[in-house]
N, C-alpha and C positions, 0 to 999 in steps of 0.2 A: 792476558785476558783475551778471549776469543769472542767472535760474534756468533749469534745463534743462527740456525738454519730452519726455515720452514720445512716441514716434512711432507710436502707434496712431491710427487716423483715425475721426473722426465729424463729421458736418455740425455746425458750431458757429458761435459768435459771430465777428464779423469781427476783433475785436481780441484780441491776445494779452496776457494779463496776466502779465508776467514770463516768458512762454513756458515751459511745463514739459512737454516731451514725455515724459520719463520719469515724472514724477510727475503728469502730466496726467490729470485726471479724465475719464472717458469722455465725459460729456455735453459737455465743452468741449475735446475732444481737439485739434481744429484751432485753437481759440483759446488754450487753455493757461491755467493759473493757477499761482501760486507754491506750491511745496510746502514752503516754509520753516516753515510752521506747519500744524498738523493741519487737515484739511479735512472729516473725518467720513466714515463708511462709505458714505454715499450717493454720494460722488464716487470711490469705488474702482473699479478696472477690473472687478472681479468683479460689481459691481452694475450695470454698464452694457454688458455684452456679451450675445450671444445664446447660450443653451445649445442645443447641437445636438439636434435632435429625434430623431435616430437615433444613439444612443451606441455602437452596434456598428459603425457605418460608419467606415472609415478616412478621415481628412481628405484632401482632394484633393491637397494639396501633398506629403503623405507618399507617396501613391501615385505622383505624378509623379516623385518622387526615386528611386523603386524601392527604398525603405528595406527592409532585411532581405535584399536580394538584390544589394547592391553588391559588385563584385569588382574585383580588379586585372587586368592584361592576361593573367595566367596562370590566372585563374579562382578565385583565393583570395579568400574572402569577407572583407570589411572592415567593422568596426563602430566604429572610433575607439579601440579598446583601447589603454591605456597613455598616452593623451593627456589633458592637463588643460585644460579649457575654463572660463574665468571668465566669469560673467554679472554684469555691473555693472548693477544694476536695483533692483527693489523687494524682492528676496529670492527664495528658492526654498522653497516649502512642501514639506518632506520628506513623502513618502507612498510607498505600495507601488511605484509606478512611477518615483519620483524619489528618488535618494539624493544627499545633499550631502556632499562629501568635505572641506569646510572653507570658510573665508571670513572676512569681516570685517563689522562693522555700523558704518556711518557715518551712518545716518539718525536716530539718537537713539531708535530703537524698541527694545522689549524682545523677548525670544523667541529671540535668537541668530541665526546666519546661516541656519539651516535653517527659516526662517519667512517668511511673506509675507502681510501683512494687506491688500495691494492686489490682488494676483493677476496683475499684468502680468509680473513677472519669472518667475513659475511657468509662464505660457503660453509665454514665450520659451524657457525652459530645456527645456520638454517637446518642442519642435520639434527641439532639438538631441539630447537624450539620454534621453527617456522609454523605459522598458522596456515591451515588449509584454506585455499581460495578457489572454490569451485568456479569453473569457467575461465579462470585466469591461467593456471598451470597445475601440474600434478604434484607439486612439492608440498610436503607436510613434514614437520618435525616429529621426532619420536616422542618427545615430551613437550608438546606445545603450550602446556600450562605454566612452565617455569618462568621466572623473572630473570632476564638476561642482563648481566653486567658486562660492560665492554671496557677492558683494560688495553688501551692502544699502546703497545710496547715496541712495535716494529712496522715495517712496510717499505714498499719500493720507493717511496718519497720521504722516508724518515730521515730526520737530521740529528736524532738522538736515540737513545735506547739500544736494543739489540745486543746487549752484553749481559754477562752474569750478574753484574750489579743491578742493571735495569730489571732483569727478570726477578731478582730477589725483591726489589721494591714493588714490582707488579704483584707478586704473590702476597706480600704483606698488605698492599692496598686492597686486594681482593678479600682478604680475611677481615680487614677493617670495615669493608663495605657490607659484611654480613654474609658472604658466600658460604654455601654448604658444600658446593662442588666447584672445582676449578679445572678447566680444560686448558692444557698447554700443548699445542700442535707445533712444536719446534724443539730443537735440541742443540747442544754443544758437546764438545769432547773433553773439556777440562773441568775437573772437580773444583768447586769453589766454596769456601767456608761460609761466605755470606748467604749464598743460595741454599746451601745445605741447612743453615740455621733457619732460613725462611720456610723451607719445606717442613722442617721439624716443628716449627711454631704452628704452622697450619694444621698439621696432624694432631698436635696436642690440643687444638681447639675443635677437633672433630671434623675438619674440612677434608673432603676426599679429593686428592689431586690425581687426575687422569692425564697421562701424557702419551704422545706418540713415541714409538720405539726408535724411529729413525729409518732412513732409506739407503744406507750404505752397506747392506747385507751381502752384496755380491761384487763389491768393487773396492779398490784401495782408496784410502781417504787421506789426502794431504791438504793442509791449509796453505794460505798465501805467505806464511812465514817459513815454509819448507818443512814443517813438522809432519812426519808421516805417522798416521795413527793405525795403519794397516787396514785389512779387510774386516768388516763387521766389528768395529770398535765399540767399547762401552760409550753410551751417550748419557748426558745429564740435562735435565733432572731425572730422566727415565730410570736410571740405574740406582738412584738413591733409595734407601730403605723407606718404607711408608708411602711409596708412590706406586700407582698402578700403571704399568707400561703396556701399551697395546700395539700388537703387530697387525699386519694386513693380510686378508685372504680375498680370493675372488669368489664369483658366484658358485663355484663348485666346491668351495671350502678348502681350496689349495692355497698354501702359504706362498705369498709373493716372494720371488727371489730377492727383491730389494729390501724386504722387511728385516730389520736388524734384530739380533737375538742376544748379542754378547757371545762369549765362547767359554769353553771349559777353563781356558787360561785366565780370562778376565771376568768370569762370572756370568752366568745366564741371568737375564733380568726380566724377560717378557712375562707378564702375568696372564694375559689372554690375547686372542686375536679377534678381529671384527672386520666387516667389509671395508676394503680399501683399494679395490681395483674397479675402475670405471664407475665410481659412485657419483651421484648427482647432488648438487647443492645450488643455492641461489647466489647470483652475482649482485653487486650493488644496483644494477639496472633492473632487477627483478626477474631476469631470465635464468632458467636452469642451465647449468654447465656441468660437464662430467670431467673427472680427473682421477688420477691414481695417487696413492701415498698413504703412509701411516697417519698423516695429518687428518685424514678423513675417517680413519678407523677409530681414533680417540674419541671424537664427539658421540659416536654410536654408544660407546661405553659410558661416557659422561652422562648421557641421557638416561641410561639404565640406572646409574647411581642415584640420579634425582628421583626416579620412579620408586626405587627401594626406600629412599628416605621418606617420600610421601606415604607409601604404603604403611610403614611402621610408625608414622607420626613422630619422626625424630627431628622435628624442627623447633623444639622448645629450647630456651636458653640453657636449661639443665642438660641438654643433650650435646652441648658443645664441648665434648671431651674426646680424648683419643679413642675411646671405646666405639664411638659412632663410626669414625673413619675405618677402624679395624674391622668392624662387623660388616660394613657395606662392601669393602674390598674382598673380604672372605666369602661373602655370599656370591658375589660376581664370579670369583674364581672357582668356587666349589660347585656351582651350577652350570659351568661351561661344559661343552660336550666332550671333554677329555675323560670324563668318568673318574676323576681323581688321580689320573696319571699325568706326569709332566713330560713334555718333550721340548727340546731346545728351541725349535722353530715356532711351535704353536702354543707354547706355554701350557696352561691348564686346559687349553682347548678354545674353540670359538665361543664367544659369549652367547648365551641363550637367555634373552630378556624375559620371555614368558615363563621359562622354568624358574628363574630367579624370583619372579613375583608370585608364583603359585606354590613354592616350596614352603612348607610350614616349619618354622624354626622355634626352638625353645618351647614346644608345646603350645604355640600360638601366642606366647607372651611377647610383648614389645620391649622387654627389658634388655638393656645393652650388656654385652659380655666384654670384659676387659681383654686387652691384647694378650695372646697366649692361651686364653681360655677356650673351652670347647663349646661350640654352638651346636646344640642338638638339632638333628634333622638334616644336617649337611653331609654330603659325601666326604669321606676322609681323603685328604690330599697327600699323596705319598710320592716323593721324588726329590729332585734337586732344585726345585723352583722356589720362588719367594712364598712365604707364609705356609710352607709345607707342615703337615701334621706329623710327619716322620719320614724315614727313608723308605725307598721303594722296597717291596717285598722280596724281589730277586732281581738279578742283573738282566733278566729277560723281559722285564716289564717296560712299558713306555716311559716310565719315570726315570729310568737310568740310561736310556739310549739317546743319542743325538739323532734326530730325524733329519735326513737330507732334504733340503728344500727343493721341491720340484720346479721345473720351468713353468712360468706363467706368461702367457702371451699378452701383448698389449691390448688395450681395449679395442683398438681399431681392427684387430685380427680375429675378434671373437666369432664373427659370423663365418669367416673362413674356417675357423677351428671346428665349429659345429657341423659345417658341411663335410669337413674331412672325417669327423667322427662317424657321421651317418654313412659316408662312403665306405668306410671300413666295415661297418655293420652290414651294409648291403653286400659287400664282397664276401664276408663270412657266411652270410645266409646263402648266397649263390654257391659257394664252395660246398657247404653242407648239403644243399639240394642235389648238386652234381654227384656227391659221394653216395647219397642215398639212392639216386637213380642208377648209378653204376652197380651198386650192391644188389639192387633189385633185379637188374638185368642179368647179373651173374647167377643169382638164385634161380631165376626163370630158366636160364640156359642149362643149368645143372639138372633141374627138374625134367626138362625136355629130354636131356640125354638119358636120364634114368628111365623115363617112360619108353624111349626108343629101345633101350637095352632090354627091357622087360618083354617087349613084343617079339624079340628075336627067338 
């Protein structure tokens, strides 16, 4: 049995010690360490992220989502009201912008479900449901109307939890608490029958599980028992059927090199991508911090799932069937910007929340379609990815090729990257101007020669 990793990202050691992406200390995020025992505050997420220099600025991913202005096809504003979203993580620190509607503590820590000594869970939850606080900071959740459930399953000071067994219990607890959506921003590398059964049970009851894909996409993965999982291994629960796995992209839509995908050998499992580079979220102290990782891409999509459920009024007890989970995941994947084609690194494309909310399905009916059924109004999904409607039309389509993940600079180098881009543009313009000038001079010289010759 292995420990889970929080899927926030940092350049770190090559070896994973028990892999803990959920409980992973920031300095060793890519490497991971076991959270079964207390690690101390220096390893907490809060101590290893960058506090935003401009607290009044809205994080870029929140602006990209158009939070606060999301509407259905009729122009009715949506905020996730009436939908319960469970965050299985390090906890959620209750504060003026974050309210906790309930939950469970499985990490052995004190303070109840509305506490978070690590900070990771609070950042994740704020992307989903933080309230806007004008004059305080620029943070706002994508679905601020949701009811947040906090399932504390790991953390830098955890004395329990952070295993497949604990994760399975956390999923079952979230379902029992009435969650319609579950966000899991952590992963492990070992398949586990109890966790697989918990995931299946959630799906059968219509609960949408959104998970981070993992951050070992560009490095070898070895745990502290010496087990080598290779580069870009399958992660769990992300690669289980009936789970929506989310990879990370930057502000330019480029897939982060650390974002895991699986492989042709061990199966591609990413459903969609979402902002996961230099994204902002609230710390337990109420300050906005920025960080990288598929951990923070998952809540972007979890919020989207909540908005879809609100839009279609799928919160009745009769809607707690597998059809609801199937339909929501299908809508998110089919309305992503991949136009129905699958690529290994980006899945079905980057999630497009507004497109998902304004796409009319089934002729405007809110009736649920059972798994495998056709949801009218959605783009056909063709390729090797999860929930595909069929094989890609030809070997030349995006659906059948593995897209090479391009390099993504760290958040701290983005300004330099922008300056470099403009420098290249300026150089190109200068060269073009010089070429035009030289060409003009040559034409004028030839014309003068012709005039001179005609006068002889």
